[in-house]
C-alpha positions in Angstrom: 34.2 -22.9 -9.7 31.3 -24.9 -10.8 27.8 -23.4 -10.3 27.3 -26.3 -7.6 30.4 -25.5 -5.9 29.3 -21.6 -5.6 25.9 -22.8 -4.4 27.4 -25.2 -1.9 30.3 -22.5 -0.5 27.2 -20.2 0.0 25.3 -22.5 2.0 28.4 -23.3 4.1 28.6 -19.5 4.9 24.7 -19.4 5.9 25.2 -22.7 8.1 28.3 -20.9 10.1 26.6 -17.8 10.1 23.3 -19.6 11.9 25.8 -21.2 14.1 27.6 -17.6 15.2 24.3 -16.1 15.8 23.3 -18.7 18.4 26.2 -18.2 20.3 25.6 -14.7 20.4 28.3 -13.4 17.8 26.0 -11.4 15.7 28.7 -9.3 13.8 30.4 -12.4 12.6 27.2 -13.8 11.5 26.7 -10.6 9.6 29.9 -10.7 7.5 29.4 -14.4 6.5 25.8 -13.9 5.7 27.3 -11.0 3.3 29.5 -13.2 2.0 27.0 -15.6 1.1 24.8 -13.5 -0.7 27.6 -12.1 -2.6 28.7 -15.2 -4.1 25.1 -16.6 -4.4 23.2 -17.3 -7.7 19.6 -15.7 -7.6 18.6 -17.4 -11.1 20.4 -20.7 -9.7 17.9 -21.3 -6.7 15.4 -18.3 -6.3 14.1 -19.6 -2.9 17.5 -20.1 -1.1 18.2 -16.5 -2.4 15.4 -15.3 -0.5 16.2 -16.9 2.3 19.9 -15.5 2.4 18.1 -11.9 1.7 15.8 -11.9 4.6 18.6 -13.4 6.9 20.6 -10.7 5.9 17.8 -8.1 6.6 17.3 -9.8 10.3 21.0 -9.4 11.3 21.3 -5.9 10.0 18.2 -5.1 11.6 19.9 -6.6 15.2 23.0 -4.7 14.2 21.7 -1.5 13.7 21.8 -1.0 9.8 18.2 0.3 9.7 18.2 1.1 6.0 19.7 -1.6 4.4 17.6 -4.0 7.1 14.6 -3.0 5.6 15.7 -2.6 1.8 16.8 -6.5 2.3 13.7 -7.7 4.2 11.1 -6.2 1.6 13.7 -7.3 -1.4 13.5 -11.0 0.4 9.8 -11.1 0.8 9.2 -9.6 -2.7 11.4 -12.6 -4.3 9.6 -15.2 -1.8 6.0 -13.9 -2.9 7.3 -14.2 -6.6 8.6 -17.8 -6.5 5.7 -19.0 -4.1 7.8 -19.7 -1.1 5.4 -19.2 1.3 7.3 -20.2 4.2 10.0 -17.9 3.5 7.6 -15.1 3.0 6.2 -15.9 6.2 9.6 -16.0 7.9 10.3 -12.5 6.4 6.8 -11.0 7.6 7.8 -12.3 11.2 11.5 -10.5 11.0 9.8 -7.7 9.8 7.3 -7.7 12.7 10.2 -8.0 14.9 12.3 -5.3 13.4 9.5 -2.6 14.1 8.6 -3.8 17.6 12.1 -3.4 18.6 11.7 0.3 17.4 8.5 0.6 19.1 6.2 1.1 15.9 3.4 -0.9 17.1 1.2 -0.2 14.2 3.9 -1.7 11.5 4.8 -4.6 13.9 0.8 -5.8 14.4 0.1 -5.6 10.8 3.6 -8.1 9.6 2.6 -10.2 12.9 -0.8 -10.5 11.5 0.6 -11.1 7.6 2.9 -13.9 9.1 0.0 -15.4 10.7 -2.1 -15.7 7.7 0.9 -17.1 5.7 1.4 -19.9 8.3 -2.3 -20.9 8.6 -2.6 -21.0 4.9 0.2 -23.6 4.8 -1.2 -25.4 7.6 -4.8 -25.5 5.6 -2.7 -27.0 3.1 -1.2 -30.1 4.7 -4.1 -30.7 6.6 -6.0 -30.9 3.1 -3.3 -33.1 1.9 -3.7 -35.2 4.6 -7.5 -35.6 4.3 -7.1 -36.4 0.6 -4.6 -39.2 1.8 -7.0 -40.9 4.3 -9.8 -40.3 1.6 -7.9 -42.6 -1.1 -7.2 -45.2 2.3 -11.0 -45.5 2.6 -12.0 -45.3 -1.1 -11.6 -49.3 -1.1 -14.0 -49.8 1.3 -16.6 -47.8 0.0 -18.2 -50.6 -2.2 -20.1 -52.0 0.6 -21.1 -48.8 1.8 -22.7 -48.0 -1.7 -24.9 -51.1 -1.9 -26.1 -50.0 1.6 -27.1 -46.7 0.3 -28.7 -48.5 -2.8 -31.1 -50.3 -0.8 -31.7 -47.0 1.7 -32.4 -44.9 -1.8 -35.2 -47.5 -2.7 -37.0 -47.0 0.7 -36.7 -43.2 0.3 -38.1 -43.6 -3.1 -41.0 -45.1 -1.4 -41.7 -42.6 0.9 -41.2 -39.7 -1.4 -44.2 -41.2 -3.6 -46.2 -40.5 -0.5 -44.8 -37.0 0.4 -45.4 -35.8 -3.3 -49.1 -36.0 -2.8 -49.1 -34.2 0.4 -46.5 -31.7 -1.8 -49.6 -31.1 -3.9 -51.4 -29.8 -1.4 -49.1 -27.7 -0.1 -48.0 -26.2 -3.6 -51.9 -25.2 -4.0 -51.6 -23.2 -0.9 -48.3 -21.5 -1.7 -50.0 -20.6 -5.1 -52.5 -18.6 -3.2 -50.4 -16.9 -1.2 -48.1 -16.0 -3.9 -50.9 -14.2 -5.6 -51.9 -12.3 -2.5 -48.2 -11.7 -2.1 -48.0 -10.4 -5.6 -50.6 -8.0 -5.3 -49.0 -6.4 -2.2 -45.6 -6.2 -3.7 -47.2 -4.3 -6.6 -48.9 -1.5 -4.1 -45.2 -1.5 -2.4 -43.7 -0.8 -5.5 -45.8 2.2 -6.4 -45.1 3.7 -3.1 -41.3 2.7 -3.1 -40.9 4.5 -7.0 -42.8 7.6 -5.0 -40.3 7.6 -1.9 -37.3 7.0 -4.5 -38.6 10.3 -6.9 -38.3 12.2 -3.6 -34.5 10.7 -2.6 -33.4 11.5 -5.9 -34.4 15.0 -5.9 -32.6 15.4 -2.5 -29.7 14.3 -3.8 -29.5 16.2 -6.6 -30.2 19.3 -4.4 -27.5 18.0 -2.1 -24.9 17.5 -4.6 -25.3 21.0 -6.3 -24.7 22.3 -2.5 -21.5 20.2 -2.0 -20.3 21.0 -5.6 -20.9 24.8 -4.3 -18.8 24.2 -1.0 -15.9 23.0 -3.2 -16.2 26.0 -5.4 -16.3 28.2 -2.7 -13.5 26.7 -0.9 -11.4 26.7 -4.0 -12.0 30.3 -4.8 -11.2 31.2 -0.9 -7.9 29.1 -1.3 -6.7 30.9 -4.2 -7.4 34.4 -2.6 -5.2 33.5 0.3 -2.8 32.5 -2.3 -3.0 35.6 -4.1 -2.8 37.5 -1.0 0.4 35.5 0.0 1.8 36.5 -3.3 1.4 40.0 -2.9 3.0 39.9 0.6 5.9 38.1 -0.6 6.8 40.9 -2.9 6.7 43.6 -0.5 9.1 41.5 1.9 12.8 42.3 2.0 13.9 39.4 3.9 14.9 36.6 1.8 14.2 34.1 4.5 10.8 35.5 5.0 10.1 35.9 1.6 10.8 32.1 1.5 8.8 30.9 4.1 5.8 33.2 2.7 6.3 31.5 -0.8 6.3 28.2 0.4 3.2 28.6 2.4 1.5 30.0 -0.7 2.5 26.6 -2.6 1.0 24.6 0.3 -2.2 26.6 0.0 -2.1 26.1 -3.7 -1.6 22.2 -3.4 -5.2 22.0 -1.5 -6.7 24.5 -3.8 -6.2 22.2 -6.7 -7.9 19.1 -4.7 -11.0 21.5 -4.4 -10.8 22.4 -8.0 -10.7 19.0 -9.5 -13.6 18.0 -6.9 -15.9 21.0 -8.4 -14.9 20.0 -12.0 -15.5 16.4 -11.7 -18.6 14.3 -11.4 -17.7 12.4 -8.6 -17.7 14.7 -5.5 -16.2 12.2 -3.1 -12.6 10.8 -4.5 -9.5 13.1 -5.7 -8.5 11.5 -9.4 -4.8 11.0 -8.1 -2.9 10.6 -11.5 -4.3 13.8 -13.0 -4.0 15.7 -9.5 -0.3 14.6 -8.9 0.4 15.4 -12.8 -0.9 18.8 -12.2 0.7 19.7 -8.8 4.3 18.7 -10.0 4.1 20.4 -13.1 2.6 23.7 -11.1 5.7 23.3 -8.8 8.5 22.8 -11.4 6.6 25.9 -13.5 6.8 27.9 -10.3 10.5 27.3 -9.7 11.2 28.0 -13.4 12.6 24.6 -13.5 10.8 23.2 -16.7 13.7 23.7 -19.1 16.3 21.8 -17.1 14.1 19.1 -14.9 12.7 16.0 -16.7 9.1 14.7 -15.1 8.4 11.3 -14.8 4.6 10.5 -13.0 3.8 6.6 -12.3 0.8 7.1 -10.8 -2.0 4.3 -10.8 -5.3 5.5 -11.9 -7.0 5.3 -8.5 -9.5 7.8 -6.2 -8.8 8.8 -2.9 -11.1 10.6 -0.4 -10.1 14.1 0.7 -8.9 13.2 4.3 -6.3 11.3 2.5 -5.5 13.3 -0.8 -4.7 16.4 1.2 -2.1 15.1 3.3 -0.7 13.3 0.4 -0.7 16.2 -1.4 1.0 18.7 1.1 3.7 15.5 1.5 4.4 15.8 -2.3 4.4 19.5 -2.4 7.2 19.3 0.5 9.4 16.7 -1.2 9.1 18.1 -4.7 9.8 21.5 -3.6 12.9 20.0 -1.4 14.3 18.3 -4.8 13.8 21.4 -6.9 15.7 23.6 -4.3 18.6 21.4 -3.5 18.9 18.3 -5.6 20.7 20.4 -8.8 22.3 23.0 -7.7 23.9 25.6 -10.2 21.0 25.1 -12.8 22.0 21.4 -13.5 20.0 19.3 -15.6 17.8 16.3 -13.7 15.3 13.9 -13.8 12.4 13.5 -11.2 10.1 10.3 -10.8 7.2 10.4 -8.8 5.3 6.7 -7.9 2.0 5.9 -6.4 0.3 2.6 -6.5 -1.7 -0.2 -4.4 0.4 -2.9 -3.1 -0.4 -5.9 -0.5 0.8 -3.9 2.1 -0.4 -0.3 1.7 -0.7 2.5 -0.5 3.2 3.1 -1.9 4.2 6.8 -2.5 7.8 7.6 -3.7 9.7 10.7 -5.1 13.2 9.8 -6.5 15.7 12.6 -7.9 19.1 11.9 -9.5 20.5 14.8 -8.2 23.5 15.4 -5.3 21.6 13.0 -2.9 20.6 13.3 0.8 23.4 13.4 3.4 21.7 13.1 7.2 25.3 14.2 8.5 25.1 17.8 6.3 24.9 21.0 8.3 21.6 22.6 7.7 21.4 26.1 6.0 20.1 29.1 8.0 17.2 29.1 6.0 16.1 25.6 7.0 13.8 25.6 9.8 12.9 21.9 9.5 9.3 22.8 9.2 8.6 20.7 6.1 10.3 17.5 7.5 8.1 18.1 10.6 5.1 18.3 8.4 5.9 15.3 6.5 6.5 13.3 9.9 3.2 14.9 11.3 1.2 13.8 8.0 3.1 10.2 8.0 1.6 9.7 11.4 -1.9 10.7 10.3 -1.8 8.3 7.5 -0.2 5.3 9.9 2.7 5.4 7.5 6.3 4.1 7.2 8.4 6.2 5.3 12.2 5.9 4.7 15.0 8.1 2.9 18.1 6.8 1.3 20.3 7.7 -1.4 20.5 5.6 -4.7 22.1 7.3 -7.5 20.1 10.6 -5.7 17.5 11.0 -3.1 14.7 8.4 -2.7 11.8 8.8 -0.2 9.4 5.9 0.3 6.2 6.1 2.1 4.0 2.8 2.7 0.5 4.2 3.4 -1.7 1.9 5.8 -4.9 4.6 6.4 -6.4 5.4 3.0 
């Protein structure tokens, strides 16, 4: 088949899928749209391919295939944004809003609804601007008569301007006198302001020293707790209890790293995430004696986050990295661990990917698994107003989209 015939066949399947959907036959519509995506060429028609991905994601969501629905909806939105198809991007935001509304996730549903409204308002503004330009062109021919009338009015205004200049000269003289007086007042005010600024700067320096000392003491206290847990762990013979104590020690250590960086850096309010994530991941790999078999790749944007955001992110990363080191590569296998963190239009994206055996949601957990780590991730994801997902993709992939940062 030629390219034109392939595109026509994909369009026919999409039209049939829409017909089935309107008649309530969602399963048949899903199979047809899958076939359209499979044969369609993205390079030949990127806009139509984005529409196909969005409709596939919508139907998968309505048929309960949640993970695939999210992947295809986001892929369709990303492609629509890349090629400038804002109408398709607006439709994708509407589908995502409906998806999260049906699942009771009100914050995410509201976010994507607002994004859809912004896109549609922008399209409306463009159409209105085009209509105004068309009307302006129609009336341009009638402006000549108006310009002649304006010329006559301008001559009259010039006569009035000459009269106003004389009155303006008097006003300028009065303004000069007021300006001189204001200048004298300003000089006295600047001297008083400089004195007050000196006092404020001294107070700021004192407060900075106090905050630095607080971070130093918090860091020392956390390191002390970590050492006590390490000593306690060595005295425990029960393997399950020993593992729990060690996990707690690593969580405490992840928080201590934050306060250590704040104490050493000049900025006492923000955590440099690139350096922090690299230190945390390297420390955990060394703690599990895995540096010889696990390759680490950190793709972290050089951003600074406040402590209230950095601590939950650090604890979430601690759990995800620890789980990968425990379960992803059994029997001493070699592996690669990739961590990503960066800003995007819809929030802060955090991802942890390994190339291990993969996540099986139906698998039976071992007796050592308490579920505490997963529960903690869910708790902190809620605090950060984050959407999170886990899937298999040549290993385990965990992604979070953080809104509250």
